[in-house]
C-alpha positions in Angstrom: 99.5 130.8 85.3 101.4 128.1 83.5 104.1 126.2 85.4 107.6 125.4 84.1 108.8 122.0 85.3 112.5 121.3 85.8 112.7 117.9 87.2 111.2 115.2 89.4 112.8 113.9 92.6 111.8 111.9 95.7 110.0 113.8 98.4 112.9 113.3 100.8 115.4 114.9 98.4 117.0 118.0 100.1 116.2 120.2 97.0 118.7 122.9 98.1 117.5 125.7 95.7 117.7 128.8 97.9 120.5 130.5 95.9 119.3 129.4 92.5 116.8 131.1 90.2 114.5 129.8 87.5 113.9 130.8 83.9 112.5 134.1 82.9 113.4 137.8 83.1 113.2 138.7 85.9 114.0 135.1 87.0 111.1 133.2 88.5 111.5 131.9 92.1 111.8 128.1 92.3 109.4 126.0 94.4 108.3 122.4 94.8 105.1 120.5 94.2 104.7 117.3 96.2 102.4 114.3 95.6 102.9 111.2 97.8 106.6 110.2 97.8 107.4 112.4 94.8 108.3 116.0 94.3 108.6 118.2 91.2 110.8 121.3 91.1 108.9 124.1 89.3 108.5 127.8 88.8 106.0 130.1 87.1 106.5 129.9 83.3 107.3 133.2 81.5 104.9 134.1 78.7 107.7 134.5 76.2 109.6 131.4 77.0 112.4 130.7 74.4 115.7 128.9 74.5 117.7 132.0 75.5 121.2 131.3 76.9 120.3 132.6 80.4 117.3 130.4 80.6 119.0 127.3 79.3 121.8 127.9 81.8 119.3 128.4 84.7 117.6 125.2 83.7 120.9 123.3 83.7 122.0 124.7 87.0 118.9 123.4 88.7 119.6 119.9 87.4 123.3 120.0 88.4 122.5 121.2 92.0 119.8 118.5 92.4 122.2 115.8 91.1 124.6 116.4 93.9 122.2 115.3 96.6 120.5 112.3 95.0 118.8 110.9 91.9 116.8 113.2 89.7 114.6 112.8 86.6 115.6 115.9 84.6 113.1 117.2 82.1 114.4 118.8 78.9 114.2 122.5 78.5 110.8 123.9 77.8 108.4 121.5 79.6 105.4 123.2 81.0 102.1 122.3 82.7 98.8 124.2 83.1 99.2 124.7 86.9 100.4 123.1 90.1 97.5 120.7 90.2 98.3 119.4 86.7 101.8 118.7 87.9 100.5 117.0 91.1 98.1 114.9 89.0 101.0 113.7 86.7 103.1 112.7 89.7 100.1 110.7 91.1 99.2 109.1 87.8 102.7 107.9 87.0 104.0 107.5 90.5 105.2 103.9 90.2 107.0 104.6 86.9 108.8 107.7 88.3 109.8 105.9 91.5 111.2 103.0 89.5 113.2 105.4 87.3 114.6 107.2 90.3 115.7 103.9 91.8 117.4 102.9 88.5 119.3 106.2 88.4 120.5 106.1 92.0 124.3 106.6 92.2 124.6 107.0 88.4 125.3 109.9 86.0 125.3 110.4 82.3 128.4 110.7 80.0 128.0 111.7 76.4 130.5 110.8 73.8 130.8 112.2 70.3 133.5 111.1 67.8 134.4 112.5 64.4 137.1 111.4 61.9 139.2 114.1 60.3 138.2 113.9 56.6 141.7 114.0 55.1 143.0 111.4 57.5 140.1 109.0 56.8 140.7 109.4 53.0 144.4 108.6 53.4 143.6 105.5 55.4 141.1 104.3 52.7 143.7 104.9 49.9 146.3 103.0 51.9 144.1 100.0 52.7 141.9 99.6 49.5 143.6 98.5 46.3 140.4 99.2 44.3 140.1 102.8 45.6 143.8 103.4 44.9 143.5 102.1 41.3 140.4 104.2 40.5 142.0 107.3 42.2 145.2 106.9 40.1 143.2 106.6 36.9 141.1 109.6 37.7 144.1 111.8 38.6 146.0 110.8 35.5 143.1 111.7 33.2 142.9 108.1 31.8 139.7 107.3 33.7 136.1 107.7 32.4 133.3 109.7 34.0 131.8 106.4 35.1 135.0 105.6 37.0 134.9 108.9 38.8 131.4 108.2 39.9 132.4 104.7 41.0 135.3 106.2 42.9 133.1 108.5 44.8 130.6 105.8 45.7 133.3 103.4 46.7 135.0 106.0 49.0 131.7 106.7 50.7 131.1 103.0 51.3 134.6 102.5 52.6 134.3 105.5 54.9 130.9 104.4 56.3 132.2 100.8 56.9 135.2 102.1 58.8 133.2 104.6 60.8 130.6 101.9 61.8 133.3 99.5 62.8 135.2 102.0 64.9 132.0 103.2 66.5 131.1 99.6 67.5 134.6 99.0 68.9 134.5 102.2 71.0 131.1 101.3 72.5 132.2 97.8 73.1 135.3 99.0 75.0 133.2 101.3 77.3 130.2 99.1 77.8 131.7 97.0 80.7 131.8 100.1 82.8 128.3 101.5 82.0 125.0 100.4 83.3 123.2 101.4 80.2 123.8 103.1 76.9 121.7 105.2 74.4 122.9 105.6 70.9 121.6 108.7 69.1 121.8 109.9 65.5 125.1 111.7 65.0 125.1 115.2 63.5 127.6 117.2 61.4 130.9 115.4 61.0 130.3 113.0 63.9 130.0 109.3 63.2 129.2 108.4 66.8 126.9 110.0 69.4 126.3 107.8 72.4 125.4 108.4 76.0 126.3 106.1 78.9 124.8 105.7 82.3 127.7 105.2 84.6 127.6 104.1 88.2 129.7 106.0 90.7 131.9 103.0 91.5 132.7 102.5 87.8 133.3 106.1 86.9 137.1 105.9 87.3 137.5 102.9 85.0 135.1 104.4 82.5 137.0 107.6 82.3 140.4 105.8 82.2 139.1 103.7 79.3 137.9 106.8 77.5 141.3 108.5 77.9 143.0 105.3 76.6 140.7 105.2 73.5 141.3 108.9 72.8 145.1 108.3 72.9 144.8 105.3 70.6 142.8 107.2 68.0 145.3 110.0 68.1 144.9 113.1 65.9 142.9 111.3 63.2 139.8 111.4 65.3 138.2 114.0 67.6 137.1 112.3 70.8 134.7 114.5 72.9 133.6 112.9 76.2 131.4 115.2 78.4 130.1 114.5 81.9 129.0 114.0 84.4 125.6 115.2 83.1 122.0 115.0 84.2 120.7 111.7 82.8 118.4 113.2 80.1 119.0 110.2 77.8 117.8 107.7 80.3 114.5 109.4 81.5 
């Protein structure tokens, strides 16, 4: 039977999993596979594995429980292997790499930040700060502008918006960087212009969070500032 793999820990991790359950319906019991100084938390993999809410939550609960007792390398939802021996072989083949990653993650957790700019507020700021945009907008609204001017206005507004978003994103990351051990910028989705994860050491967590609150207050209602964590360090594995 195929094996579902949740995460990798050290062999001496407590792995307190007795009151948790794995993915599947009915839920599959959790167990561990050990190879040398490493351990993988696994269960049997259900045949019809899909990203159902109950299974995603079960996967996440395993990561969160393990995080409380030591460093963990969390695998993303849906990772499977042929059997226990395949898992054991992977632990043996990449033992040095996994041990180094566990050492690097010791005492640290992930925080993810997404930021979006309210569209009307951003447009008002551009009109206030750009003479060229203001002139083109006035001509367009008055009916005295040409079709070419309308196109130019749209292109210019897009350029101005991107420039401001990039500058603000860089400033936010720069402000939080001193309190993070590492960072991982991902492609933003939807209305977001920033999607970044930080690896934060426990002794820097208070300053990191305080800086995040300060930034959110400075941005005010113009921007939506969504900081989530502590999270399993998916972005740094």
